[in-house]
N, C-alpha and C positions, 0 to 999 in steps of 0.2 A: 653476265653470268648471274644466275639466281643465287640469293643469299644462302639458302640451305645447301645448294650444290658446293658453294665455297666452304661451308662448314665441314662437309664430308671430306672434301679434298684437304682441308687443314688437318683433319684427324688422321690423314695418312691413306685415304682411300686411293687406290690405283685408278679407279674409274667410278663415276657417279652417274647413273642412268635414270632419267625420269620416265617411269613406267606409265603413270597416269597423271594427268594435270586437270584439276577442276577448280572452279572459282574459289572454293573454301578449303581445298586440301590438295596436296601433291603426294604421290606415292613413289618412293625412290628405292633403287637397288644400288648398293655400294659394294665393291670388291676390294678386299685387303690382302696383299700378298705377304705371306709369312715364309720363313726359311723352308718349310716343308709343304706348304699347300697354299691355295687361294681360298679365302673365307668370304662368304657373302653375307651381307647384312641388309635387312629390309626396314625402311622407315616410313612411317605415315606422318607427314609434316602438316599439322593443322594450323591454318593461317589465323591471323588475329581475330577475325570476326566469325570464325567457324562456329556454328551452333552444335549442340549435342545431337540434334535430330539428323545430322549427317551420318550417324551410325545406323544406317538402315540395314535390314537383313541382307539386301542385295550387296551393299558395300562391304559389310562384314564378311560375307562369303568370298567376295572377290579378293579382299586383302589377305584372308587366310589362305586361299588357294595359291596366290602368288608367292607367299613366304614359306609355305610348306610347314612341316612340323616344328621348324626352328622359331616360328612366330615373327612378329614385327614389333618394333618400338615405336611408340607415339612420342612426337616432339611437338611442344606448344610454345608460342611466343610468350615471354616472361610476364607481360602485363595483361594477358587476355583473360576473359572470365573462366576459360577452361583451366588456366593455371591456377586460379584461385580455388578451384574445386578439383584438385589433382587426383584425389582417390575416385571421385565420381567419374572423372574423365577416363581413368584407367579401366574401370569396370564397364563403362558404357561402350568404349571402343575396343574392349577385349584385348588389350595390349599386354605383352609380357613385361613391359616397363614403360613408365611415363617420366619424361624429364622436360624441362624448358630448354630451349636452344642454348641459353647461357650456361645452364648446368652441364649440358652435354660437352661444351668446350672446357668448362672448369674441370670436370671429372677426368677428361681424357687428354687435355693438352697443356694446361697451365698450372695444374695443382702443384707441381714441384718447382715452379718458377718463382723464386723469391726476389722481389724488387729490392734494390739497394736503397739506403736512406738518402734523403735530400736534406742538405744543410739549410737552416732557416736562421733568421735574425734573432738574437737574444732578446732584444726589446722590441715589442711589437704592439702597435695600437691599430685596431681594425679600422680601415678606411670606409668611406661611403662610396657607393656605386650609383651612378645616375643612368636610368634607362631612356630609351628614345621617346617614350611617352611622357618625359619629364617627371617620372616617379623616382624618388631617391630612396635607395635601400641603404639605410644607415649601417647595417651589418653586412658590409660588402663581401667579406670572406664567406659568410654563411650563405649569401645569395649565389655566389659563383660556385661554391661546393654543391648547392642544391641544383643549379643549372646543369653542371657537368654530370651529375649523377642521375638527372632526369626527373627529379622531384619538383623542380621549379621551371617555369617557362618565362621567356621574354615576351614582348608584345607580338612578335612575328612567329613564335613557336618554331624557330629555325634550329637547324643542327649545327650551324657555324655561327660564331660570334667573334667580334673583335673588341678588345678592351683598349680604349684610347686614352692617352694622357701625354703631357709634356715630358721631356726627358728628365729623369731624376725624381719623378713624383712617386715611384715605387712599383713599376710594373713587374720587374724581376722579382723583387721581394714578395709581392702578392702572388706571383705565379708559383714560387717555391713553397710559400706558406699553404696555398690551396692544395698543391700536389701532396705535401706532407699530410695535411689534415684529412683529405679524402681517404687515403689508404689506411690511416690510423683508425678511422671510424667505420670503414666498410671495406674489408679485405677482399671482397669480391670484385672491386674496381681497382684497376691499376692505372694511375696516371702516367702517361709517357710525356716527359718534359723535353722539349727541343729548345736549346739555348745557343746563343751565338758563339760561345766559347767552344762548342762542339765542332764547329765547321770553320772558324776563323783561321785555324792553322793551315788549312788546305791551300796549297799554292796553285791548284788547277784553276783554270779560268771558267769552267763550267760545272758549278755545283748543282747536282740534279736531285730530284726528290727521293730516289731510291738510295742515294748516298746519305741524305739527311735521316731517313728512317733507320738505316743500319747504324749510323752514329748514335741516334737516340736510344735505340733498344740496347745497343752495346753498353751505354752509359747506365741504363736502368736496371739491367740484369747481370748477375755474375756469370750465368750460362745462357746465352741468347742465340745459340747456333740454329735452333729450329726456326727462328724468326728472321735471320739474316737473309736478305734477297728473296724474301717470301711475301710478295705483295698480296697473294690470295689469303694467307693467314692473317695479315694485318687488317685487310678489309673485313674479314669475318669477325675478328675480335673487336674491331672498332664498331662495326654495325651491331654486334650483340651487346654493346655497352660494357664489355669487360675492360677494354682499353679506352680511356678518354685522353685526348691529346691537348696539351698545353704548348702552343707554339710561341715562345717568348722571343721577341726580336724579329717578327715578320717583316717589319720595316727595314731593319738592318740587312736582312737577306736580300729582299727584292730591290733595295736601293744600292746594293753592292754590284760592282762590275764583275764579280765572281759568279753571280747567279745566272743559271741558264734560262731563267724564266722572268717575265714581268709579273706584277701583282695579280693581274687578271688571269694569267695562266696558272699561277699557284692556287688561287681561289677555285678555278675550274677543276684542277686535279684533286683538290680536297673535296669538292662537291661530288666528284665521281666516286670518291671513297665513302662518303656519308650516305649516299643514296643507293637503292637496290631495286631489283625487279619486284621484290616482295612488298607486301603492304604494311610491314611494320619493322622498323629498325630503330635502334636507340643511339645512333651515332651523336657524339658531341666533340666538337673541336673548338678550342678557344685560342684566338690569336691576340698578340699584344702588338700595339703600334703607337708610335708618336702621333699625336693628333695632327700635326702639320703634314706628315706623310700621308696619313689616311685621307685627309681632305684633298691632297694633290692627286690621289689615284682613284677616288671613289667614283669618278665619272666613267672610268674604264672598267669598273667592276660591277657585276650584277648584284646590287645591294638589296634586292627584293627579298631574298631569302637569307639575309645575314643580319643578325642582331648587332647593334652597336651600343656597347656599354661604356660609360665614361668614368674613369677612376678619378675621384675628387681629391685634390690636395687637402691636407688637414685644415679644418677651420680653426678658429681661435680656441674653442673648447678642447678639440682633440690635440692641438699643439701643446696646450697647458697640461693636458692628461699625460702626454708623452714625457714632458719634463718632470711631472710629478713622480712618474714611475722611474725615470732614469736618474734624477737628482734628488737627494734627500734634503739638502740644505736649501732653505727658502730664499736666501740671498742668491745662490747660484741659479735657482729657478727664475727669479726676477731678471737677472742679467741675461740668462739664456733667452727668455721671452723677448727682451728688448732687442737683442741681436737678431733673433728670428724675424721680428717685424721689419727691421731695416734691410736684412739680406734677402730673405725669401720673397717679400713682397715686391721687390724690384726685378726678380728674375723673369717672370712670365707676364705677358699682357693679359693672359686669361685669368690670372688671379686678381680679383677686384676687391675694392673696399666694401665692407659690409655696412650699407646705409651710411650713417654719419660717424660710425665708430672709427676712431683713429687707428685702432688695431687692424692691421691687414690679416686676411686669411693666409697665414705664412707657413703653411705646412709642406715643405719640400723635404721628404724624409731623409735623404742623404745629407742635406745641410743641417737638419736638426741633430743628426748623429755627430757631425763634425763640431757643431756648437757645444753639444754636451761634453764631448771629449775635451774641448778647449777650456770650458768653464770649470769642470769638476776639479776641485782641489788646487785651483790656480789663483794664488793671491795677487797676481800681477795682470788681471784681466784688463784689456784696453777699454776704458770707459768713454772714449771719445766717439762721436757719431761717425759712421762710415759714410764715405762719399765715393763717387766714381764707380769703379768695378768693386761692388760690395763683396763679392765672393773672393776676389783676389786679396782683399784686405783681411778677410777671415783667414785665408790660407797662410798668409804671411804671419799673422798672429799665432797661428797653430805651430808654424815652423819656429817662431821665436820661442814659443813655450817649450817645444821639444829640445831646442838648443840648451835651454836652462835645465830642464827636467832630466835630460839624458846626458848632460855635460858633453855635447858634441863638438863644441868649438867650431861650428859652421854657421856663418851668417844666414839669416832667414832668406835673404834674396838669393844667395847661392844655392840654398835648398830648393827654392822654387825653380831656378834654372836647371838643376839636376833632374827634378821631376819632369819638367818640360821636355828635356832631352830624352830621358830614358823611357817615358811613356809614349813618346812619339816614335822612337826607334824600335820598340818592342811591342807590336800590336797585340800579342797574345800574353806572354809573360817573359820574365827575365831571371837569370840565375844569380846566385850569390857572387860568382865570378864577374858577371856583367856589372853588378852593383859595386864591387871593389874597384873595377876599372873606372867607372864613372866618378866614384868618390875620390879617387886618386887624381884623375885628369881635371875635374871641374872644382873640386874642393880641397885638393892637396892633402887628403886624408889617407894614411896608410896604417894607422894604429888598429890592430885587430880588435881591441876592445871597443873602440868607437864604431867600427864597422858592425860589430855584433849588436851594439845598442841601436844602431840606425835601422836594423831589420825589424824592430818593433815600432817604428815610426807610425804616428797616427794616420798618415796618408797611405800607408802600405798594408797589404794583406798577404799573409803567408799562404801559398797554395799547397806546397808540400815542403819537405826538408830542404830542397835546393831551389825552389822557384817562388817568385814573388810577383805581385801585380798591384794595381791601384786598389785602394780600399773600396772604391766604387768605380764601375766602368765609366760612369759619367764624368769622373775626374780626368780620365784619359782624354775624353772628348774635350772637356774644358781646356786642358793644357794645350792640346793641338790647335783648338780654335784661337787661344790666346797667342800662340806662336804665329799663326797666320795673321791675325790682326796686327800684332806689333811689327811683323815683317812687311806687311803691305803699307804700314804707316812709317816705314823707313827707320824703325828703331833698332833694327838689326843690320849687320854688315852684308857685303856682297857675298861672303862665303855661305850665307844661308839661302841664296837665291834658288839654287837647284833643289834644296829641300822644300822650299815653298811651292815650286813648280810641281814637284812630285806629289805633294799632299793635295794640291788642287786636282791633279790628274786622278788621284785615287778616289776623289769625291765628285767625279765629273757628272754623275746623275743629278746632282743638285738636291737630292732628297735624303741626304744623310744627316746624322746628328751633328757632325762637324759643321756642316753648312748652317744648320739651325743656330748653333752657338756662335758661329762667326758673324752671322747677321746681327745677333744681339750685341755682340762686341762693337761692330761697326756702327750700329745705330746710336751708340753713345757719343759718337763724334759729331762735330759740326759738319754741315752739308758740304762745305768747301773741302774739308779734310777727307770726307768720303770720296769725292771725286779725285782727290790726290792719291788716295789708296788704290782706286781702280787704275789710274794712270801708271802708278808704280807697278801694279800687277801686269798690265800690258807690256811694260818694259821688261819685266822678269820673264814673261812667257816668250817674248821674242828674242831673248838672249840665245845666241847660237849654241851655247853650252846645254841648253834645255830642249834641244830639238827632239829627243826621244819622247818627251812628255808634252810636246807642243800642242798637238790636237786635243788630247784629253783635257789638258789644263785650260785651253781656250774655251772648250765646251763648259767646263766648270765655271769659268768667269762669266759667261753669258747666263748660266743658270743662277749664279749669285746676283748678277746685275738685275735680273727680273724682280728681286725683292725691293729694289730701290727705284723702280720706275714709277713716276707719280702721275696721277690724273687719269681721266677717262677719255679726254680728247686725243684723237689719234695723232694729231700734229705734235701736241705737247709730249706724248709718249715717245714719239720718234726723236724729238730733241733730247729727251732724257736718256734714252738708250744710246743715242749717238755720242753724248758727252761721256757716259760711263765707259763705253768701249773705245773712246778716243778716235772716232771717225774723223776723216779729213774733209774740210770744207773747200770746194773748188767751183767757181762760177755758178754759185747759188745751188749747188748740188752737194749732198752728203755722200762721201765715199768710204765704205767700210772695207778696209784692206787687211787680208789675212785674219779676219775674225771668224768665229765659229758660232753656229746656231743649232740648237737641238730641242726636240720636243715642241711644246706649245709656243708659238710666236703670236701673241694676241694683240689685236687692236692697235696697229701702227699704220701711219700714212707713209707708204714707201714710194710716193711719187717723187721724182727728181732725186732718186737714190741709186747709187751704183754699188754692187757688191763685187769686189775684185779679189780673186784668189781666196775666196772664203770657202769654208766647209759647212755643209748642212747635213746633219745626221738625224734621220727620222723626223724631219721638220714638218710641223703641222701649223700652217698659217691659218689663223682664225680671225675673221672680221677685219682683215687688213685692206688697205687701198693701194692699188697699183695703176699704172698706165704705161704708155709707150716710152716714157722717160725712165722707167724702172729697168735697170740693166744688171744682168748676172754675167760677169765676164770671167772666163776661165776658173769657174767655181767647181767644186766637187760636191755631188749629191750622194750620200750614202744611206742605205736603208729606204725607208718609206718616205713619201712626199705627198702632202695633202693641202688642198686649198679649200677651206670651208667658209662660206658666207663672206667671200672676198669680192671686192669691187674690181672689175676690169683686169683680172689676172691673166686673161687670154691675150692681153696686149704686151705682156712682159717680153723684153728682148733677151734671149739666151744666146751667148756667143762663146764658143770654144769651151763648153763645159763638159765635165765627165759625169756620167750618170750610172747609178745602180739600175738594175732591171725595173725595180718598182718605180723609181723616179722617171725613167724613160717612158714607161707606160703612162704615168700620171700626166706627164707633159704632153704626150701625144694626144691624150684625151682633152687636155686643156686647150690645145691648139686646134682641136677638132680634126685631127689627122688619125688615120688608121695605124695602130701600132704594127710593128714588124710581125709577120706570120710566125717566125720561129720564136719570137718573144711570147706571143699568145700561147703557143703550144707548150712552152716551158712552164708558164703559169698553170695551164690546164693540167699538165701531168703532175705538177707538185700538189695541186688541190686534190686531184683524184687519189693520189698516193696517201696523203694525210687523212682523207675521209675514210678510205677503205681500211687503213691501219687501225682505226678506232674499233673495228669489229674483231680484230685479232686478239686472242688470248693465249695463255700457255696451253690451253687444252682445245684448241681449234678456234671456232668462231662463236662469238657471243652477241647479244643485242646491246644497244645503248639507249639511254634516255634521250628523247628528242630535244629536250631543253639544254642538253649538254653537248650537242653535236658540233658546235662552233669552237670549242676549246681546242688549243693545240695547233691552230693554223698559223702560218707565217704571216705577219702583218703586211698589208700592201698588196696581197694577191687579189686581183679583181674577181676571181672565181670562187672565193671562200664560201660564199653563200649560194651562188648559182649552182655549184656542183651538186648540192643536195636535191635541188629541183629536177636537174637532169637525171640523177640516179633513180629518183622516184618515177619520172616519166618513162624511163626505159626499163622499168621493172627489175633493176639491179638490187634495189632495196625495197622494203615494205614497211608501212607503219602498222603498229599494233597497240592495243590498249594495255595500260598498267593500272591496277587498282590504286586510287588516291594519288596518282602522278599526272599532273596537267600535261596535255599533249601526247601522253603515252610514250611509246618507244619506237626504235627502228631496228630492223634486223635484215640480214642478207636474205634474198629470195632463196627458197629451199630447192636449189637446182645444182646437181652434182657437177655438171659440166662447167657451170658458171663459177662455182667455188674453186674448181681446179684452175680455171683461167685467172681468178683473183689471186690464188696462191702463187702461181707462176709470176704474176706481176709483182706481188709484194716481195718475192724471194729473189727474182732476177731482173725486175724492171722491164719485162717483155710484155708488150700489149697484145692481147688477143682481139678477136673481131668485135665482141660486144663492148669491151672497154675502149677500143678505138672509136667506136660509135659515140661514146661519152665525150671523148676529146674533140671529135669533129663538131658535136653539137655545142660545146662550150665555146669553141673558137668562133662560131657563127654569132654569138651573142655579143 
């Protein structure tokens, strides 16, 4: 659908008809239904590069005749030359009024919509942002604000950017600060902030984009009814630059088992929103993601049109600047800087030593805040060097200080146990009643005064009068990972086994913050202890009491194990993963029994290996070696199955296995056998349905951009790409040019009978003659 058409529909037009379309302008008629009549409005939409000379006598006469005595309104794009000379444009084009498309929406749709405030940190030091061309913007907030408002560009001049950093470096703090600062300085731009706490409470298993949008706008405005379930309005407002989107926690959503999409699908859906049939839109969407997650999915995402900005941890100067602002006492500043060097420098591999300077760049903002709280006004600061888990030592010291300051009479280690339990059991927030229960059960505290004092603990944050959560979300992640690490190293009893299994199951994708932090915890162990931890995990997962979480926790274990597989040699890697997953050695062969494998399975020598009763979920074998001694016995293959750059995969012996449709098709091709005819037809119909649905809109059929045609397809369908070739060959769809858009667009052929047949298929799944021809042609290929 054209951008200006969406603007008219957003304004409430019952219909928007394109009367004349030219390369430099469009002429529209819109009808608005009122309680007493239908009112028509006429609009001359001048495109971004439209010159004044288009106002020829012939055109002026034509525009006047179409509009009649009511006249027509001229709409220009905000940054065009015509917009800079608005009075000249009005006189030249003889319009009754001239406005930019942005002004049109402001004046008629959002002028009464007041955004709600966004809370920001009290103490804030502006971080640096590194661009992909290795240019560092020291004023990171200023750069992001300029990029979102369209006054600054990244190296790719893209509409979508991802801000990457390690967990706890400050992505959420920066997102909120940028959101707040943009609207304070330019009230013509409204940032729409999407945060994980908006959707984490949902118990449904499929969180969709329309649900996310509704949650975000409901949080942003006091009265958001006109925007709820209104995709057309959101697209128009985003493309006009009135709404800029900050999607904080992109990695948390896509890495969650609750999300209906993978990262590539979310990016494609956002790309559909930010691009238009027209030649100029001002869309800006900023995503935030952990660096490790983005690196794991970047291969599956089209990064050609995505900027990547890196949020830098505070260097030594910024760290000192933060403590100078936060702490007035020079002694406290010195202690805080010493603690920061010890703790922060050990958290992330990506934080490196600056030359020969013994000071590490140790700016992990949430840790700096905790250090400042611990040091300020504390005469009993621990002066001993930290060892082992540095963050744990700081948290214990904070709890010890709180015990003295608040007169809690709760041992520091018991406080740590309480936080570990309550942060794990309440993934969103908890009530004062929950806190009372945990204080009584774990700490033997019932005194109302102590309970009240505990509510202002340094590690807690008050959400409202009755709800609390961790001071920083990364603290919840840390305590969950700590619980897993201690549980896998047998520091906890049997009663915690089911909890461990459930947490692993909840992080089965392997791309969550919990897994990132668990990997850091486990890497502090000796290698022999790491193998012991995995052996214990296998034992826990195979416990009959954990059967409900068995498959998901097994997949999580494999995804965790991939972080600890060493070397590039395929045999060495096989030996490593076999030891981690506790495979059985028999007659010179490795036997994986009831193990699970998911996602990328890279560079292993699987000769003389048997998989028995194993589960493979969306498995993608890459660069692996097989032969006739490789056996899959009574295994289950779920979702997709790929063999890429593998040796002798066609010799694999499959016996008594259960297959998804995608896996059955893949193995048929692997064995050079023709797949079942009904299986091919099923795939062909699915590909056809998904392709045609892309042209369906709320107001009939629309065109799509050629470059976005492959989004939204189910992985593993062999006809996902072929379906477009067949549709073009059979003249079901046609290509057309779009100004400044590579490869142009696609639209349905303008044939009334064909569109009726497509409508019948989309609504009732009944194939007509022409669409049956598409299915027959696909099956032949």
